[in-house]
N, C-alpha and C positions, 0 to 999 in steps of 0.2 A: 902938654896941649890938653886945652877945654873940650869939653863935652860942646855940641851945638843944642841949646835947648830945642828949637823949633825941629831938630830931629829927632828926639827922645820924645818929644809931641805927638809927633806924627806918628813915630811906631806906635803909643799908648791909643791912640785914636783908630789907627789899623786894627787893634788887637780887640778894643772894645768896637768895632764895627763887626767884629767876624762873630764874636762873644754874642751883641744885639742879634744879627741875623741866625745865627745857631738858634736862638730864644725864640724867634717870633717864626721862625719855621717848625721847631714843635709845637708849638699854639697852635699854628695852622693846620699841623697835620692830624693835631687830638680833635681841632673844632669841627673841619670838614671831614674826618670820618666818622665823629659821631652824629654830624648830618647826613653821611650818607647812610650810616646805622637805620636815622629816623627813616629818611626815605625808602629803603628797603621794607623798614617794617611796618611802615602805614600800606606801602603799595602790598605787601604780602601777605596781610590781617584778614585773613578769612573770616571771614561771620560764622558763628558756630553754628550748627545747625543742632535741635533738640526731635530726635527721632521719635518718633510715637511709640509708648509704651516703654520711654526711657526712665531709669532711677537717677535723683537727684542725690549724688554725693556730696554729704553735706562735710568736705575735710576741712574743718575748723584749726585753724593754727595761729600760734601766737596769744596775745591775751584780749579778752572782749572788754571792751570800753566803749562809754557813752560820747566818747568825743577823741577823737584821734590827736597826737600830739605834732606838732608841724614836724616834717620829714625836711631835711638839710638834700639840696638835690644829688650832692656826692653821697651819702646813704642810699637814694632812692637808686643810684648808679650800681651800687653794689647789692642790693636787692636782686633777686631770681624774678623780673619779673612782676605781674599781677597775682600770681598767685598764692599758694601757700606759703608761708611764712612762719617759722616758728620763734623767732625774735620779732614780731612785727605783730600790728594790731589790726581787729577786726570791727566794728561799728555794732552795738547790741541793733540797732533800728533794719540795720544790712541786713539780719540773720532773719531777726522777725519777718521783716516784708518780705525775704527770699521762700522762708517757710509758708506763709500766708499766701502768698501771689502763688505756687507749687500746688498746691490742696484744690486751686480752680483751675489750674493748666491739665486741662485732658492730656498733652503729651506728658505727663509725668505721671509715672504709674505707683511709684514709693519712693522711700528716703533712704538712703545708706550712711549711717552716723559712724564716719572715720575720725575721732577724738585724738589720736597717736602724739599730733603737733600740739593738741590744747596746754596752754601753759596757766595761765591764770585769769581767773573769772570769780568776781562773789555768787555767794549762793544763791545771790535776790536775783543775779542776771541768768545765771543757769534757771531758775523756776521759771522765768518768763520765756527762755527758749522753752521750754518744757511743757508751757502752756500754750503754743505756738507749736508744739509737735501733737498735742492733742488736737488741737482743731483741724492737724491735717489729720489723724486720724478719724476724727468724726466725721469726712468727707467719703469715709471707705477704704482708703490706701493707707498702707501696711508702713511701717519704719522698722528696719532692722537696724542693729550695730555690730560693727565686728571692731575688734584688736585684740594685739599681740600682748597687752595688758592693760591695766584700766587702773589709774589711778583713783583718788577719793573724789576730784570733781567731774574727772572723764565720766565714771561710774553713776554720779549722780545724773548727767545727761544720759546716759547710755539707759538708764533703767524707766526711763519713759518708751525705749521701742518696745516693740511687738515681741521681739525676738533676740536675744545678744548672743554671738558667738565671741568662742574665746579661743585664740589657737594654744592646743593642744601642748605647748610646753610655756605657756604664757599661767598669769598669774591676776588675781585680783587684791589690791591693798587699800582696806579700810581701817585707817588707824584713829579717826575721830580728830578733834582738834585740839590746839596746845596753844598756849600762851608765855613763851618763855625769854628771857630779857639779859643779857650781860650788864652785869652793875660794877662800877668801877670806884668809888668811894676808897677802899684802901691804893688802888694803882694811883689815885688823884694823890694820896697823901705820900706815897711813897716819892713823888713826884714832883711833890711839894705845890700842886698847882690847887689853888681854892676857886671851887663853885659856889658862888652866892646865889642862892637859891631864894625865889620869891612867889609865893602861890597862895591862892585861895583855894578850897577844897582839898574833903577827906580823902577824895578818890581820884583826885587830880595827878597821878602818876606818873606823867610824861618826864618828868625832873626826878623821880627817885634814883634810876642807874645812877647821876651824880651826888647823891647824897646815902645811898646806903649798900648796901653789899648783899642785899637780901630783898623779894617781894614785902611791900608792908601787910597785915594782917586785914588793912582794910580794902587795900588793894586786889588781893587775894581772894575775898570776898566775892568783891564785885567782879571780877575775872572769872572766878568760876559757874556766879551766878547767868554771866552772859553767855559762857562756855555750853553751858547746860541748856541753857534758852535757844541758842543756835543751832546745836547740835539735835535736840529732840524735831527740830522742824525739819532738819536735813533725815532722821531715822525714819520719822513718820511717812513724806515722801517717797522714799525709798519704800519702802514696808507696805506702803498703799500702791506704788506702781508693780511691784515684786509679787506682791501678794503672801509676803512673806511675816515672820514676828521680826519688830523692830529689834527686838536685844538680838536677833541674831546677826546683826552685821556685826558688831565689833566685840569679840571675844575675849575673855581672859587668856593668859597663857597656859594655863592649865586646859581649859577646854579649846583652845586653839588647836594645841599642843595634840589632844585626844580625837579630834577632827583630822588634822594629819595625819597621823597614823592609820585612821579608819580608810586614808584615800593612799596609803603605804608612802606618803612621804611625796605624794605628787600635787602640787596647788593647782593644777587645773580641776582636777578630775575632784579635789574639796570644795571647788568654787561651784562644781557643777553638783555634789551632794548638800550643799547647801541651799541650791538653788537663786544664788546670786546669779549663773547664764545658765543660758537656756540648751546650748550645744556646744562641743569642742570642733572647730575646723580650721585646716589651714588653709592657706590664700587658695589655694588649688581648689580645695572641697569650695570654699566660697563664692569662687567663680563658676564653678560649675552651678553650684544652687540657683544663684543670680541668672545664669542663662536658661534655666528654666523656668523662672519668676518671670522675667523680662526680656530676654532672645539677646540674640547673639548681634553685634555693632556690625554696620554696615562696611567698618575699615578696621581693622586688628581681630584680635583674638578675643576681649574682653566682652563683656557685657553692654547692653545698649547703658549709656551714662551721660551725666553730664554734672562738672563737678559745681560747685557752687560760685567758684569767683566766675566763671565763665557764664552760668546761669544768671549773677546780679548784674551783668555787662547788658545781657540781652534784654531782661526784664526791665531795666532800671525806668522810671518814669521820668516824660520830658518835660519840662519843668511849662507851669500853665500861664500862659500870654494872658489872659482874660485878670484884668484886675477884679477880686473879691473880698469879702469877708474874710480873716486869717486869724486863725489862733496862731502866734508866735512860738516857739520851742527853743530857750536859751539855755545852753546847758554849757556848768560851772561843776568843772571836774578837775578832782589833784588838791595840789596846795595853795592858799591862799599868801599871796606873796601882794608885797606893795607895787604899784605901777603898772606899767602896760607890760603884759607878759602874752607869750605866743600860743595859737591854737594848742589846746589840751592843757591848757593851765588858768588858773585864775587869778586876774591881777585887778587888785583895788579901782586902775585907771579903765581897763580894757574891757573887764565885765561889765563894770559901770555903764559905759560907751554902747555894750548891746543893748540894753536896757532902756539906756536915751536914744538910742535909735529905734526900740521898739515902739516907742512914748511917740515919735511926732512921725510914725509910719503910720499914713490915716487907715490902708488896709488892714493894722493890727488892731483888733479889738479886744483881745484879751491875749494874756502868757502864760506860756508854764516853763517852768525854771525846771529844771534836770541839774539834782544838786549830788555829787559823788564827790565828797571832799572830809579830811580829816580835822580840814582847818589853816589856821595859820595866823596871818597879822591878823592883831585887834582891831587896826586902823582899815586896813584894806576891807573887813569884812563890814563893817559900819560904814565906809564909801559904798560900798554894794547894799546897803541895806538902804543906805537914803536914797541913793537912785531907785530901789523897788517902791521906796515911799512915794514918791515923785511919781513914778507911772501909776501908781493906783489914783491918788490925787487926780490924775486927769481920766477918771474914769473908767481905764483899764484894769480887769479881775488880775489877777497875780494868783497861780495855783503851783505850790513845789509839788514834784514829785520826786522823794529821794530815792538814789539808788544802792547801790551798798554800804556806804556809809555818808552820814551826816552830821557830825561830829562836831563839837567845839563850835569853831567858828562858822563849821559848815551849818550847825544848827543857827548860829547865830543870823546868819542872809535868811534863814527859811522862815523865822519866824514871824514877820510880820506879813506874809503871805494871806490872805483872803481864804486859804483852806492846803492842806498839807495830808499827802499821801505820803506813806510809806510800805514797804513790804514787811512782813514776818520778821527777815531777819537784815531789814537794815540795821547797821549798828548806829544807834542818835542818842543825843543828847549829850554829853561831857560836859554839863552847863560849870565850867571852872576856868581858870585862869592863871598864868604861871609867867614867871620871867627869869633869867639866869643871865648872869655875868662871871666870867672865871676870870682871876687873876694870875700873875707868873711870876710877882713878886719873890716869893721864896725859892721857887726852882732856879731864878736868876741869880740869886744872893748865893745859892749854894755853886752856883759856878764862878762868883765873882765879881757878877755884873748887878750893880746899882743903882736903885733912879734917887735922883734928888733937883731940889730947883724953888723956886718961888712961881707965885699966880696972884691974883686978886681976889677968887674967890674958891671956895670949898669945890664947885663943878667945873674950875679953869682946870685943873689941874688932874681930873677924871681919866685914867689911863689903864690899861692890864698890867703893866708893869708894876701900878702901888697899890696896897690896899684899898680896901673901902674905908671909910670909918663909922662910926656906927650910925650917927646922925645919918649921913648919905643912906645908909641901908633900910634904916628908916622911913625916909622919905619915898625910897623905891616903894617899899612895902605898901604903903600908903597909896601909892598910885594904884598898885595891883588891886588892893581892896576896895577901891574907887570901882577898876575896872571889873570886878566883880559884881558889885551893886549895880552898877548899869548893865551887864549880862542878865541877872534875874528881873531886874528891873524891866528891862523893855518883856522877857519869855512872860512876865505876870501879866504885862497891858496886855501884852497881845493874846496870850492865853487865857485871857479873864479869871486871871487865878491870884488868892492872894502873894506877898513876900513871903513869908513863912512857909506854903504852901510849896513854893517853885524850891526855896532853899531847902526843903527836906528831900527833892529829888532830885539838887543840882549836887554842889560838892565833889565835881569831875564824872560823877556816873555816868556810864556808859550803858545803857539800855537797845535793849532788841527792840527791834518796829513793833514786834506784838505787845510789847509790854509797855513801849511808850505811849500807845492807844490806849492800855490803860489808866497811861498816869496823866491824859490829856496834852500831852507835847506834839501829838499828831492828832487830825479829824478821821482819816479812815485809813482803810488799810487795802493797797491796790496797787498799780503799776503805772506807766506814760500814758497809755490808751485811757484810762480811766481818770487822770490827771487833766488830759485835753477835753474831754468829756464833759469836765465839772469845767473848765474854764470857758467854754461853748456855751454851757448853762447859763452861767452866772452872767456871760455877755450875753445871753440873748439871741444865741444866733441857732437858726435853723439849718442852715445851709452855709458849709465855710471848709477853705481851706486849712494845710497846717504846713508851716515851713519853718525850717529851723533858722534862726538870725546868729547868725555867726562871721567871725572876721574876713574880709575879702581878700584876697589876694590879688596882685597886681596882673595886667594882663603879661608881661614877662617874667613874675616868678611862675605862672601858669604854663607858659612857652614851656621853661625852663623843667620844671617837675616834670610835664609830660614826657618832653624830649628824652629825657634821663631814664623815663618808666619804660619807655619803648625799648632803648637801647638795651636796657639792662637783660635782656632775653636774650641776647647774642653772647653774653659773658659766659666765662668757664664756671663751673656751681661751685669750685673751691674758692674762688673769693668772694669776699664779705664773712665767709663763716668764720667765727672768735674761736679761739682755742678756752680749751677748761681754764686755763691758768686766768684769761680776760673774765671768763662767766664771774667766776670766783670772787677777783678783784672787786667786780660791777656791785655783785651782793655787796662784799664788808663795804664796800664805800658808800651804800646807799643813802646809809642812814646820817653819814657823815654831811655827805653832799645835799640832804634835807634842812640840814640844822645850818651848814653855811649857808644855805640860800634864803634862810630866813633875814628879812631888811624892814621890819616894823619900825617907823621913825622915833618911836616910844620905846622899842625892844619890849613890848607887853605883846603874848600869844596865849592864842587862843585853838589849840593843838592837841589831838589825841591821836598821842604815838601809838599805845596799844589798840590802837580799834583793827592793826593789820594780823588777825590772826591766822596761822598756821595749820 
């Protein structure tokens, strides 16, 4: 008896309709559920009120950046609302704006620095926040810091407070700076992987881990000089803030043990003895202190306060609808990659497009480019610089404000500006160039895998499974040498120096901003506000606005991002929290991810891997 094909067809169709119906039901439930939560969120979103005589709690969390990376809506959903997020990002400009606004706000009595969740921030960014805190104190208001524990970056910022409180069970961890790397030469040899290195620059050490088992003398000399310079700025600032000896901040092991013995092994008492902190206080002690200082809140048992995130929402300026002369600010933050990249990264095409947008905007009379980059693709760097030159040719001055680092490609895109500002601790220079190709013919051969065939030229058969001939290597090295000559030539032209002068301070050497000023690589020490003022001066502007020129989200993207951000506050706190293992994996794979993202069409890079100091 044969089966009826139409019967099986009807059965299959029935099953598909059931499965498809369930799929649509689940999707609709999710969509309308989120929509309901959105409506509830909008309807119940009460306007925060700042009581008179309140404390502004700067509960800074996550990483402080010049530009946030584009966030996937699903990631936004898993975050806990718009409050503190230890894995998130905070704009430096927002922090400074909030502090300066609070200085003039009669409702704000003081600032409380709660830095427990502050993760990553360059010293130059922390210095900018510290300068804003000093302006706040000049208005006659107080700044206090509270913490169970202060690591090095947190303590640098806390040192700007009038009073530093530490939990009696806490400690202050000041270790200094270090620059250590993993080296893979022997491992590559054991794995029979060949790393073909092409570079110019005695100090261009980004590829050293693949060609050595230890740090070269040249890299050691340059690294030590850089660390000493940056650490001197750190200790001098903290010592001046705390009115203590700079040499008392990091003790050698015997001296540390002696001080710890004086405190009977108690780290918090030692911090008091060393004058690193002013008082020991539990959370309850601090609550009572603040109750005396600002009074009790109208709701709850805490002192009158408003946190950073809510205050920012309240005081964020409305867009200026009147057209007037503007200084445009373009942020170039992250590794420089070829093509178009999302917000928070630098793309040869996407960043050039922002400069082009400023060029054709009639209201933009000058541009400040905020650079915070270790470099990357040489091709993309030049693509951005060419657009900067076109902007200048259009009669619009360009001023560069260097953030935590502007090295290698970061300096390449800066060199042609009309004026360059750096902070004393900006890592800059690293004028050098390298290329690297790894081939696996020996490791594959040991597994019994061989590559053979024919080609019409030396170039057609290039592959990671075949060795590079000496002739091909010579050609690649010549390209690298030409790239280095182009780099030092553009620096010599723009900085009005000879090739020999540039070559002497180039060679991949990384300098602090303070040293870069002495060497003529930058024009002045200052921050982005100084750069904006200079841009306005060069454009002969008396009255002007400032506007960040950035990639624009579509209305659909804005709606989805806002919807997911709104509903996230209704999710349980456990959702979205990463495990320790996930965090470790993220750290271990970071360098590999950076290397994998490199996409220069000529495989030529101006990148400073060792600009990231621990």
